[in-house]
BALUMPA-475352 format. One line per field, with one value per residue (C-alpha): residue number from 1; residue in three letters; x, y, z. Coordinates in nm, 3 decimals. Example, Ala and Ser with C-alpha at 12.3 -4.5 7.8 and 13.67 -1.06 7.14 Angstrom:
# BALUMPA-475352
k	1/2;
r	ala/ser;
x	1.230/1.367;
y	-0.450/-0.106;
z	0.780/0.714;
This chain:
# BALUMPA-475352
k	1/2/3/4/5/6/7/8/9/10/11/12/13/14/15/16/17/18/19/20/21/22/23/24/25/26/27/28/29/30/31/32/33/34/35/36/37/38/39/40/41/42/43/44/45/46/47/48/49/50/51/52/53/54/55/56/57/58/59/60/61/62/63/64/65/66/67/68/69/70/71/72/73/74/75/76/77/78/79/80/81/82/83/84/85/86/87/88/89/90/91/92/93/94/95/96/97/98/99/100/101/102/103/104/105/106/107/108/109/110/111/112/113/114/115/116/117/118/119/120/121/122/123/124/125/126/127/128/129/130/131/132/133/134/135/136/137/138/139/140/141/142/143/144/145/146/147/148/149/150/151/152/153/154/155/156/157/158/159/160/161/162/163/164/165/166/167/168/169/170/171/172/173/174/175/176/177/178/179/180/181/182/183/184/185/186/187/188/189/190/191/192/193/194/195/196/197/198/199/200/201/202/203/204/205/206/207/208/209/210/211/212/213/214/215/216/217/218/219/220/221/222/223/224/225/226/227/228/229/230/231/232/233/234/235/236/237/238/239/240/241/242/243/244/245/246/247/248/249/250/251/252/253/254/255/256/257/258/259/260/261/262/263/264/265/266/267/268/269/270/271/272/273/274/275/276/277/278/279/280/281/282/283/284/285/286/287/288/289/290/291/292/293/294/295/296/297/298/299/300/301/302/303/304/305/306/307/308/309/310/311/312/313/314/315/316/317/318/319/320/321/322/323/324/325/326/327/328/329/330/331/332/333/334/335/336/337/338/339/340/341/342/343/344/345/346/347/348/349/350/351/352/353/354/355/356/357/358/359/360/361/362/363/364/365/366/367/368/369/370/371/372/373/374/375/376/377/378/379/380/381/382/383/384/385/386/387/388/389/390/391/392/393/394/395/396/397/398/399/400/401/402/403/404/405/406/407/408/409/410/411/412/413/414/415/416/417/418/419/420/421/422/423/424/425/426/427/428/429/430/431/432/433/434/435/436/437/438/439/440/441/442/443/444/445/446/447/448/449/450/451/452/453/454/455/456/457/458/459/460/461/462/463/464/465/466/467/468/469/470/471/472/473/474/475/476/477/478/479/480/481/482/483/484/485/486/487/488/489/490/491/492/493/494/495/496/497/498/499/500/501/502/503/504/505/506/507/508/509/510/511/512/513/514/515/516/517/518/519/520/521/522/523/524/525/526/527/528/529/530/531/532/533/534/535/536/537/538/539/540/541/542/543/544/545/546/547/548/549/550/551/552/553/554/555/556/557/558/559/560/561/562/563/564/565/566/567/568/569/570/571/572/573/574/575/576/577/578/579/580/581/582/583/584/585/586/587/588/589/590/591/592/593/594/595/596/597/598/599/600/601/602/603/604/605/606/607/608/609/610/611/612/613/614/615/616/617/618/619/620/621/622/623/624/625/626/627/628;
r	val/pro/ser/leu/arg/thr/ala/gly/ala/pro/pro/glu/met/ser/pro/pro/pro/ala/his/arg/ala/lys/val/ala/gly/ala/ala/asp/val/ala/ala/ala/ala/ala/ala/thr/ala/pro/glu/val/ala/ala/ala/glu/ala/gly/leu/arg/lys/pro/his/thr/gly/arg/gly/ala/gly/ala/ala/ala/pro/ala/arg/ala/leu/pro/lys/phe/pro/ala/arg/pro/arg/arg/his/val/arg/ser/thr/thr/ala/pro/glu/met/gly/ile/val/ala/pro/leu/ile/gly/ala/asn/ala/pro/gly/gly/ala/ser/ala/arg/gln/gln/gln/gln/gln/gln/gln/leu/arg/arg/asn/asp/ser/gln/arg/asn/phe/his/arg/asp/his/ser/gln/ser/asp/asp/leu/leu/ser/tyr/ala/arg/pro/gly/asp/val/phe/ala/ser/lys/phe/pro/ala/ser/trp/ala/glu/glu/gly/leu/arg/lys/val/arg/ala/ile/gly/ser/gly/gln/pro/tyr/lys/gln/ser/gly/gly/glu/ala/leu/ala/ala/thr/gly/gly/asp/gly/ser/lys/val/lys/ala/arg/leu/glu/gln/arg/lys/ala/pro/gly/ala/ala/glu/phe/gly/val/gln/leu/gln/val/ile/trp/gln/trp/ala/arg/glu/ser/arg/ala/arg/gly/thr/trp/leu/gly/thr/val/ile/thr/arg/leu/leu/pro/leu/leu/asp/pro/arg/gln/leu/tyr/phe/ile/ser/gly/leu/val/val/met/lys/gln/tyr/lys/asp/phe/val/ala/leu/leu/pro/his/asp/leu/gly/arg/arg/ile/phe/ser/phe/leu/ser/val/ala/asp/leu/cys/ala/ala/ser/gln/val/ser/arg/arg/trp/his/glu/val/thr/thr/asp/asn/ala/leu/trp/tyr/ile/lys/cys/arg/glu/arg/val/thr/phe/pro/ile/glu/gly/cys/ser/ser/ala/val/leu/arg/glu/pro/ile/ser/trp/lys/ala/val/phe/met/glu/gln/ala/lys/leu/lys/arg/asn/leu/leu/ser/ser/lys/tyr/asn/val/arg/thr/phe/ala/gln/his/ser/asn/arg/val/leu/ser/ile/thr/met/asp/ala/thr/arg/ile/val/ser/gly/ser/val/asp/arg/thr/ile/lys/val/trp/asn/ile/lys/thr/gly/glu/val/val/his/asn/leu/arg/gly/his/lys/arg/gly/val/trp/cys/leu/gln/phe/tyr/leu/lys/asn/thr/leu/val/ser/gly/ser/phe/asp/ala/gln/ile/ile/ile/trp/asn/leu/leu/thr/gly/thr/pro/glu/arg/ser/phe/gln/gly/his/lys/gln/ala/val/trp/cys/leu/arg/val/gly/ala/arg/lys/ser/phe/leu/ile/ala/ser/gly/ser/cys/asp/ser/ser/ile/lys/leu/trp/glu/gly/his/thr/gly/tyr/cys/arg/arg/thr/leu/leu/gly/his/his/ser/ala/val/tyr/cys/leu/glu/leu/asp/glu/pro/asn/asn/leu/leu/tyr/ser/gly/ser/gly/asp/lys/thr/val/arg/ile/trp/asn/thr/glu/ser/gly/val/cys/leu/ser/glu/ile/asn/his/phe/ser/asn/ala/val/met/cys/leu/ser/leu/asn/asn/gly/ile/leu/ala/val/gly/ser/trp/asp/val/val/thr/leu/val/gln/ala/arg/ser/gly/glu/val/leu/arg/lys/leu/ser/gly/his/tyr/gly/arg/val/glu/asp/val/ser/leu/lys/gln/ala/lys/ala/asn/asn/met/gly/arg/ile/thr/gly/val/val/val/thr/gly/ser/arg/asp/lys/thr/leu/arg/lys/trp/asp/leu/ser/thr/gly/arg/cys/ile/gln/ala/phe/arg/gly/his/thr/gly/ser/val/asn/ala/leu/ala/phe/glu/ser/val/arg/ile/ala/ser/ala/ser/asp/asp/his/thr/val/lys/val/trp/glu/met/gly/ala;
x	4.625/4.884/4.582/4.764/5.085/4.934/5.206/5.080/5.103/5.319/5.658/5.590/5.263/5.465/5.543/5.882/6.124/6.044/5.641/5.764/5.898/5.594/5.392/5.631/5.543/5.188/5.235/5.410/5.038/4.860/5.066/5.022/4.642/4.618/4.781/4.420/4.306/4.591/4.358/4.368/4.668/4.825/4.596/4.684/5.085/5.076/4.947/5.195/5.577/5.747/5.808/6.132/6.267/6.448/6.675/6.972/6.896/6.560/6.390/6.442/6.202/5.913/5.704/5.423/5.151/4.822/4.492/4.210/3.858/3.706/3.528/3.098/3.068/2.725/2.853/3.133/3.436/3.762/4.060/4.272/4.713/4.693/4.474/4.643/4.997/4.850/4.589/4.883/5.093/4.811/4.681/5.029/5.086/4.954/4.953/5.180/4.939/4.598/4.303/4.369/4.177/4.315/4.208/3.854/3.874/4.041/3.737/3.509/3.654/3.646/3.238/3.199/3.360/3.158/2.825/3.004/3.091/2.724/2.528/2.704/2.665/2.284/2.275/2.468/2.191/1.967/2.183/2.498/2.502/2.809/2.534/2.394/2.669/2.641/2.666/2.288/2.142/1.913/2.173/2.449/2.274/2.201/2.532/2.904/3.051/3.313/3.047/2.900/3.151/3.300/2.992/2.892/3.265/3.195/2.803/2.962/3.219/2.972/2.733/3.025/3.154/3.440/3.609/3.557/3.647/3.962/4.056/4.439/4.580/4.450/4.558/4.926/4.949/4.890/5.127/5.395/5.456/5.445/5.288/5.174/4.985/4.822/4.761/4.559/4.338/4.237/4.162/3.905/3.740/3.629/3.222/3.095/3.112/2.743/2.775/2.921/2.672/2.400/2.518/2.559/2.223/2.023/2.235/2.035/1.723/1.714/1.846/1.595/1.341/1.427/1.569/1.373/1.574/1.534/1.520/1.833/2.060/1.909/1.889/2.298/2.424/2.213/2.348/2.658/2.630/2.487/2.831/2.988/2.783/2.835/2.582/2.428/2.349/2.170/1.975/1.860/1.748/1.601/1.382/1.310/1.192/1.003/0.834/0.736/0.610/0.308/0.031/-0.192/-0.529/-0.713/-0.669/-0.744/-1.076/-1.359/-1.364/-1.669/-1.564/-1.182/-1.381/-1.624/-1.316/-1.088/-1.398/-1.383/-1.052/-0.967/-0.901/-0.538/-0.471/-0.603/-0.401/-0.111/-0.270/-0.308/0.071/0.116/0.059/-0.162/-0.427/-0.454/-0.493/-0.769/-0.922/-0.826/-0.917/-1.286/-1.538/-1.798/-1.558/-1.510/-1.876/-1.908/-1.676/-1.774/-2.130/-1.933/-1.764/-1.879/-2.238/-2.482/-2.562/-2.173/-2.028/-1.766/-1.685/-1.573/-1.790/-1.480/-1.502/-1.897/-1.947/-2.093/-1.970/-1.877/-1.549/-1.615/-1.253/-1.198/-1.483/-1.385/-1.045/-1.187/-1.373/-1.123/-0.905/-1.196/-1.214/-0.855/-0.865/-1.203/-1.018/-0.634/-0.557/-0.378/-0.543/-0.461/-0.708/-0.753/-0.976/-1.166/-1.257/-1.484/-1.775/-1.858/-2.059/-2.123/-2.120/-2.516/-2.529/-2.253/-2.289/-2.038/-1.957/-1.607/-1.465/-1.716/-1.831/-2.142/-2.160/-2.459/-2.418/-2.580/-2.453/-2.722/-2.486/-2.402/-2.048/-1.933/-1.585/-1.338/-1.237/-0.845/-0.808/-0.996/-1.084/-1.486/-1.654/-1.998/-2.117/-2.487/-2.736/-3.068/-3.210/-3.288/-3.166/-2.977/-2.946/-3.012/-2.984/-2.837/-2.815/-2.725/-3.027/-2.782/-2.478/-2.528/-2.890/-2.839/-3.121/-3.149/-3.377/-3.346/-3.488/-3.705/-3.884/-3.851/-3.653/-3.444/-3.351/-2.999/-2.830/-2.468/-2.367/-2.438/-2.519/-2.844/-3.153/-3.406/-3.746/-3.845/-4.098/-4.285/-4.518/-4.377/-4.504/-4.160/-3.829/-3.688/-3.416/-3.406/-3.439/-3.375/-3.392/-3.418/-3.229/-3.522/-3.657/-3.953/-3.775/-3.881/-3.764/-3.894/-3.850/-3.909/-3.989/-4.006/-4.388/-4.399/-4.447/-4.333/-4.381/-4.358/-4.262/-4.209/-3.896/-3.961/-4.276/-4.284/-4.565/-4.668/-4.773/-4.844/-4.828/-4.742/-4.839/-4.803/-4.509/-4.543/-4.235/-4.023/-3.864/-3.506/-3.381/-3.472/-3.379/-3.547/-3.535/-3.646/-3.647/-3.890/-4.096/-4.026/-3.929/-3.780/-3.827/-3.691/-3.831/-3.799/-4.061/-3.808/-3.929/-3.833/-4.167/-4.133/-4.385/-4.514/-4.429/-4.683/-4.974/-4.849/-4.940/-4.689/-4.624/-4.472/-4.261/-3.979/-3.940/-3.605/-3.525/-3.493/-3.404/-3.482/-3.392/-3.141/-2.985/-3.023/-2.882/-2.972/-2.728/-2.809/-3.152/-2.977/-3.050/-2.797/-3.023/-2.844/-3.061/-2.819/-2.502/-2.536/-2.561/-2.817/-2.837/-3.122/-3.307/-3.503/-3.791/-3.854/-3.684/-3.513/-3.185/-2.860/-2.598/-2.500/-2.245/-2.124/-1.806/-1.917/-2.019/-2.220/-2.530/-2.426/-2.541/-2.502/-2.380/-2.288/-2.391/-2.139/-2.053/-2.310/-2.388/-2.580/-2.599/-2.877/-2.665/-2.658/-2.281/-2.273/-2.004/-1.947/-1.828/-1.991/-1.894/-2.063/-2.009/-2.082/-2.131/-1.799/-1.624/-1.503/-1.572/-1.534/-1.486/-1.671/-1.599/-1.990/-1.800/-1.659/-1.845/-1.520/-1.438/-1.112/-1.037/-1.125/-1.070/-0.985/-0.874/-1.229/-1.281/-1.626/-1.957/-1.982/-2.297/-2.272/-2.105/-2.063/-1.899/-1.781/-1.529/-1.253/-1.371/-1.483/-1.589/-1.726/-1.893/-1.898/-1.977/-1.569/-1.714/-1.512/-1.524/-1.255/-1.182/-1.023/-0.861/-0.780/-0.517/-0.320;
y	4.078/3.973/3.659/3.502/3.454/3.211/3.040/2.744/2.662/2.370/2.450/2.327/2.515/2.908/3.115/3.072/3.406/3.567/3.582/3.789/4.065/4.108/4.040/4.373/4.599/4.533/4.623/4.964/5.017/4.980/5.216/5.470/5.418/5.385/5.755/5.921/5.763/5.813/5.740/5.413/5.334/5.378/5.196/4.886/4.993/4.925/4.574/4.441/4.403/4.399/4.045/3.923/3.735/3.421/3.223/3.441/3.699/3.778/4.089/4.371/4.384/4.537/4.787/4.731/4.676/4.816/4.589/4.676/4.619/4.236/4.163/4.150/3.751/3.628/3.331/3.329/3.100/3.018/2.956/2.638/2.693/2.509/2.719/3.040/2.869/2.843/3.156/3.399/3.386/3.444/3.742/3.930/3.838/4.154/4.353/4.669/4.754/4.730/4.517/4.318/4.011/3.782/3.904/3.881/3.504/3.443/3.643/3.413/3.098/3.173/3.275/2.916/2.726/2.939/2.829/2.440/2.474/2.643/2.381/2.061/2.264/2.270/1.933/1.721/1.606/1.437/1.395/1.157/0.985/0.767/0.639/0.413/0.211/0.104/-0.232/-0.379/-0.087/-0.197/-0.076/-0.228/-0.596/-0.659/-0.484/-0.584/-0.294/-0.218/-0.138/0.072/0.289/0.299/0.425/0.640/0.852/0.913/1.029/1.258/1.369/1.510/1.627/1.841/1.994/1.778/1.753/1.415/1.381/1.568/1.586/1.456/1.790/1.890/1.587/1.565/1.964/1.904/1.588/1.754/1.467/1.195/0.939/0.729/0.968/1.081/0.662/0.676/0.988/0.863/0.557/0.752/0.899/0.581/0.491/0.313/-0.029/-0.220/-0.377/0.029/0.192/-0.069/0.073/0.457/0.444/0.222/0.508/0.776/0.616/0.578/0.852/1.064/0.786/0.881/1.238/1.521/1.794/1.615/2.046/2.104/1.866/1.567/1.777/1.834/1.472/1.355/1.631/1.513/1.158/1.154/1.247/0.963/0.735/0.502/0.532/0.160/0.372/0.681/0.424/0.267/0.551/0.767/0.443/0.456/0.814/0.792/0.518/0.696/0.982/0.841/0.623/0.368/0.537/0.217/0.067/0.359/0.326/0.055/-0.244/-0.143/0.106/0.025/-0.246/0.019/0.220/-0.105/-0.164/0.081/-0.042/-0.293/-0.664/-0.594/-0.318/-0.521/-0.800/-0.560/-0.340/-0.714/-0.693/-0.400/-0.493/-0.751/-0.522/-0.378/-0.809/-0.851/-0.586/-0.641/-1.091/-0.974/-1.233/-0.938/-0.755/-1.017/-1.080/-0.723/-0.806/-1.139/-0.904/-0.684/-0.954/-1.266/-1.441/-1.516/-1.891/-1.947/-2.176/-2.367/-2.359/-2.699/-2.798/-2.746/-2.393/-2.356/-2.557/-2.341/-2.102/-1.949/-1.811/-1.579/-1.497/-1.784/-1.799/-1.477/-1.633/-1.925/-1.763/-1.528/-1.861/-1.956/-1.691/-1.668/-1.988/-1.947/-1.665/-1.882/-1.989/-2.266/-2.611/-2.986/-3.247/-3.571/-3.869/-4.164/-4.425/-4.665/-4.628/-4.830/-4.603/-4.186/-4.016/-3.824/-3.701/-3.624/-3.500/-3.472/-3.376/-3.281/-3.701/-3.869/-3.795/-4.042/-4.013/-4.132/-4.337/-4.492/-4.848/-4.819/-4.851/-4.558/-4.497/-4.351/-4.284/-4.206/-3.803/-3.863/-4.221/-4.232/-4.571/-4.671/-4.709/-4.853/-4.931/-4.909/-5.131/-5.076/-4.885/-5.022/-4.714/-4.424/-4.255/-3.853/-3.694/-3.742/-3.565/-3.616/-3.600/-3.584/-3.748/-4.047/-4.105/-4.085/-3.982/-4.064/-4.042/-4.231/-4.231/-4.608/-4.294/-4.392/-4.232/-4.451/-4.329/-4.504/-4.562/-4.481/-4.707/-5.054/-4.903/-5.067/-4.894/-4.846/-4.800/-4.657/-4.478/-4.385/-4.139/-3.943/-4.081/-4.057/-4.052/-3.809/-3.515/-3.374/-3.359/-3.126/-3.246/-3.040/-3.004/-2.982/-3.279/-3.297/-3.473/-3.292/-3.405/-3.170/-3.419/-3.261/-3.456/-3.524/-3.529/-3.142/-3.198/-3.118/-3.367/-3.319/-3.618/-3.699/-3.887/-4.044/-4.227/-4.205/-4.018/-3.738/-3.455/-3.254/-3.190/-2.875/-2.826/-2.509/-2.606/-2.723/-2.872/-3.159/-3.002/-2.997/-2.825/-2.757/-2.434/-2.513/-2.223/-2.413/-2.122/-1.957/-2.227/-2.188/-2.389/-2.220/-2.483/-2.486/-2.609/-2.696/-2.367/-2.135/-2.038/-2.000/-2.057/-1.976/-2.185/-2.158/-2.507/-2.479/-2.414/-2.544/-2.205/-2.064/-1.706/-1.565/-1.690/-1.534/-1.547/-1.372/-1.687/-1.759/-2.097/-2.423/-2.382/-2.690/-2.544/-2.340/-2.227/-2.046/-1.882/-1.564/-1.462/-1.476/-1.722/-1.830/-1.969/-2.195/-2.141/-2.300/-2.114/-1.806/-1.795/-1.541/-1.390/-1.246/-1.134/-1.414/-1.228/-0.990/-1.127/-0.875/-0.936/-0.839/-0.975/-1.267/-1.483/-1.598/-1.767/-2.148/-2.307/-2.546/-2.592/-2.493/-2.838/-2.731/-2.483/-2.371/-2.004/-1.925/-1.638/-1.445/-1.122/-0.791/-0.406/-0.143/-0.044/-0.320/-0.427/-0.800/-1.018/-1.399/-1.704/-1.918/-2.245/-2.394/-2.727/-2.746/-2.971/-2.829/-3.006/-2.752/-2.643/-2.230/-2.046/-1.674/-1.326/-1.193/-0.832/-0.847/-1.078/-1.236/-1.579/-1.597/-1.954/-2.276/-2.615/-2.842/-3.202/-3.432/-3.559/-3.577/-3.291/-3.226/-3.326/-3.209/-3.124/-3.045/-2.750/-2.663/-2.474/-2.524/-2.826/-2.919/-3.250/-3.329/-3.635/-3.642/-3.825/-3.979/-4.244/-4.059/-3.789/-3.585/-3.392/-3.047/-2.890/-2.529/-2.340/-2.640;
z	1.939/2.250/2.355/2.028/2.215/2.491/2.758/2.706/2.336/2.208/2.112/1.770/1.746/1.834/1.541/1.401/1.452/1.114/1.215/1.565/1.311/1.178/1.493/1.611/1.334/1.385/1.715/1.602/1.424/1.695/1.871/1.634/1.629/2.038/2.017/1.939/2.266/2.531/2.859/2.676/2.576/2.874/3.070/2.826/2.851/3.238/3.161/2.922/2.877/2.536/2.330/2.340/2.091/2.074/1.937/1.691/1.442/1.615/1.633/1.838/2.121/2.064/2.238/2.476/2.285/2.392/2.419/2.170/2.243/2.207/1.893/1.967/1.927/1.999/2.153/2.437/2.310/2.454/2.170/2.218/2.196/1.859/1.708/1.837/1.697/1.375/1.321/1.485/1.149/0.920/1.059/1.049/0.712/0.618/0.917/0.807/0.503/0.782/0.733/0.449/0.262/0.498/0.778/0.692/0.582/0.894/1.054/0.844/0.983/1.311/1.260/1.119/1.354/1.644/1.478/1.472/1.852/1.914/1.727/1.877/2.227/2.210/2.071/2.258/2.541/2.273/1.918/2.069/1.760/1.948/2.223/1.951/1.959/2.344/2.415/2.492/2.267/1.951/1.661/1.819/1.925/1.525/1.377/1.492/1.735/1.479/1.184/1.402/1.525/1.204/1.051/1.339/1.345/0.978/1.019/1.333/1.116/0.851/1.096/1.222/0.899/0.859/0.577/0.511/0.051/-0.023/-0.362/-0.445/-0.498/-0.177/0.005/-0.111/-0.036/0.316/0.391/0.200/-0.075/0.133/-0.075/0.147/0.315/0.021/-0.060/0.266/0.211/-0.121/0.045/0.246/-0.049/-0.159/-0.090/0.149/0.139/0.090/0.526/0.603/0.404/0.567/0.880/0.808/0.676/0.963/1.219/1.056/1.028/1.395/1.491/1.348/1.454/1.818/1.806/1.888/1.654/1.258/1.119/0.985/1.220/0.962/0.689/0.674/0.719/0.493/0.288/0.322/0.297/-0.069/-0.227/-0.021/-0.223/-0.551/-0.814/-0.750/-0.358/-0.504/-0.745/-0.496/-0.241/-0.569/-0.620/-0.264/-0.234/-0.521/-0.382/-0.120/-0.302/-0.424/-0.305/-0.442/-0.493/-0.545/-0.221/-0.053/-0.272/-0.153/-0.387/-0.584/-0.722/-0.756/-0.992/-1.159/-1.277/-1.402/-1.577/-1.848/-1.913/-2.250/-2.206/-2.224/-1.991/-1.730/-1.799/-1.705/-1.406/-1.240/-1.222/-1.068/-0.706/-0.488/-0.470/-0.789/-0.876/-0.659/-0.834/-1.198/-1.124/-0.946/-1.120/-1.123/-1.343/-1.611/-1.650/-1.737/-2.002/-2.091/-2.190/-2.391/-2.570/-2.581/-2.756/-2.520/-2.479/-2.463/-2.705/-2.713/-2.348/-2.148/-1.866/-1.652/-1.707/-1.691/-1.351/-1.103/-0.986/-1.308/-1.347/-1.608/-1.735/-1.807/-1.985/-2.145/-2.213/-2.402/-2.595/-2.689/-2.779/-2.962/-3.184/-3.260/-3.366/-3.612/-3.779/-3.802/-4.126/-4.008/-3.942/-3.917/-4.104/-4.055/-4.215/-4.127/-4.403/-4.234/-4.484/-4.778/-4.960/-5.005/-4.593/-4.558/-4.211/-3.905/-3.573/-3.301/-2.972/-2.765/-2.790/-2.993/-3.402/-3.563/-3.920/-4.130/-4.444/-4.773/-4.632/-4.378/-4.102/-3.810/-3.660/-3.354/-3.396/-3.095/-3.211/-3.063/-3.209/-3.515/-3.394/-3.414/-3.108/-3.188/-3.552/-3.524/-3.727/-3.713/-4.044/-4.362/-4.554/-4.612/-4.293/-4.388/-4.045/-3.699/-3.379/-3.012/-2.694/-2.360/-2.367/-2.416/-2.639/-3.021/-3.227/-3.603/-3.942/-4.210/-4.581/-4.512/-4.264/-3.943/-3.633/-3.382/-3.036/-2.993/-2.621/-2.693/-2.397/-2.505/-2.907/-2.917/-3.047/-2.741/-2.971/-3.328/-3.403/-3.768/-3.891/-4.204/-4.550/-4.697/-4.616/-4.342/-4.445/-4.091/-3.730/-3.439/-3.091/-2.811/-2.473/-2.235/-2.020/-2.254/-2.506/-2.823/-3.159/-3.479/-3.787/-4.177/-4.419/-4.812/-4.765/-4.693/-4.321/-4.019/-3.702/-3.325/-3.099/-2.713/-2.711/-2.383/-2.579/-2.940/-2.902/-3.224/-3.027/-3.346/-3.767/-3.860/-4.225/-4.453/-4.689/-5.067/-5.128/-4.920/-4.612/-4.586/-4.301/-3.970/-3.675/-3.287/-3.137/-2.791/-2.522/-2.740/-2.828/-3.204/-3.466/-3.820/-4.095/-4.486/-4.788/-5.192/-5.241/-5.109/-4.820/-4.446/-4.221/-3.885/-3.635/-3.271/-3.073/-2.832/-3.064/-3.430/-3.614/-3.851/-3.697/-4.023/-4.392/-4.523/-4.882/-5.008/-5.213/-5.551/-5.510/-5.280/-4.918/-4.822/-4.480/-4.173/-3.875/-3.606/-3.377/-3.122/-3.292/-3.686/-3.957/-4.204/-4.540/-4.762/-5.066/-5.396/-5.380/-5.167/-4.793/-4.684/-4.282/-4.204/-3.870/-3.679/-3.570/-3.860/-4.197/-4.265/-4.470/-4.322/-4.541/-4.844/-4.864/-5.207/-5.356/-5.422/-5.708/-5.632/-5.389/-5.043/-4.863/-4.505/-4.274/-3.943/-3.813/-3.459/-3.244/-3.405/-3.349/-3.471/-3.276/-3.385/-3.660/-3.883/-3.811/-3.743/-3.664/-3.612/-3.818/-4.057/-4.164/-4.535/-4.723/-5.106/-5.373/-5.520/-5.258/-5.022/-4.685/-4.631/-4.398/-4.337/-4.136/-4.110/-4.077/-4.392/-4.610/-4.746/-4.687/-4.561/-4.576/-4.827/-4.753/-4.998/-4.936/-5.043/-5.432/-5.309/-5.265/-4.893/-4.808/-4.427/-4.174/-3.778/-3.617/-3.265/-3.078/-3.336/-3.487/-3.811/-3.895/-4.251/-4.468/-4.846/-5.128/-5.128/-4.841/-4.596/-4.320/-4.249/-3.931/-3.962/-3.661/-3.669/-3.527/-3.455;
């Protein structure tokens, strides 16, 4: 206890007179306790002098105090004079009553001070944060020195355990009610600004990377720094921590394995996954992955895709997107209609490609229309009677058949006929043109015969006989060397184009077969007011569509697909003598839309992509653009 009265203490930190009396009382208690050990008390009494008070009203001089044994501590410490002046009155406050709660608190405070000093002593060599603010240092070269000094002071204060954040009541008590000091203390409580916070964070990060002692020190600094931040800074740090917790497993996998995993996702999920990261975008846009999706959803051969999409190498994602857009537009109920009126009589036949529409009429002319402007590009004359059938060969070649039993091949660049050949005895009702270089032309006539022609020479390669009535419609399956024909004898026959042999016959129909459409192995057959869907090879009936009030004159089947369970999907467009066109959904067998606008019978139609062109007895051609 006498060691608390250090001679070197400043005057303002010395115990006041009132406390000297309390210290004297504590000395009496200590002397009584020392009586039980005379040898210790005698030794101590010879080494001490009684304490003499100063000033008026001072207490009587106290007797010599014995020296108690020093409290065992783990680390040697030297208490400074200012600490003595503050701690002494606190210890002596409850001395007459023996060891009190105040003394226990004081001892705990001393132990905490010991641990902090020992900590700084152990880490002073490698963890001096102020060293980062030296001129020429890596950190000091990036930030102003004033920022570094202020940031490092706060970081060091946090690490040393000094209270950086105080409540308003504590600040007021510590300053004795001085409002200016309270305001200054409250200013210190504000969260660091963006620049200041960046400096502190950079210092801690740099120190954590270079320092060897990263355990308790780093945890202490971070724990005491976080309460000083505002919500925005805490949100930013939490985001960084969360991102560091997880690793992108796709980036760790081989490309083929990642593509295999993503192949099980739906198209909507793939589009969402492509926005996660660059690596995910690279995998989800892989051409092989979209080829798998095309095999699942897209009808082969690919229909309605522009040549830019199908150029080599094929972009399967672009194919899938265009086919999806096509399907969406096909099922859409919105459309825009345009009318082309240049013919002087009934329009009997029609065909089209991406930029042109070609129509044949009873007025013995063939008109080539610009599909965008509606202008007549060519007016072809050469037939002696009405033109019943038309079809493109390649891009600039047109083949036509007429009531005059002639077949004429036209050059669309010049608008003139290249050659004509005649072999049928009666009117040519229908024809189909192959896409191969052999230029195969199949024609059906009112004389019940089918002829196969070589388009380059006009040579009739073979005549197919078997029907008992006029042949009204044909469909050519050139890759399989098959030809399908429909006749007034209520049958559909399947022919081999190489041998000319009739392979099979389909006779499920109660009326004349007026129109056929083949798509992906499925055949749509129009017989009177009913359209029947059958498997092309086996003749099995898949579905029947009924809803027209007149004979179905033409039919076009797109996007057809049937599974092993007999479920069929696709779109069918039909034209009838009831003056309407109808669009059907094969998955339900229902008519999803009726196109009304013609004032006469619909004799023919052409269906490509999202556009339908129709020819009618009202002397007009109408173009129906879906999804407009």
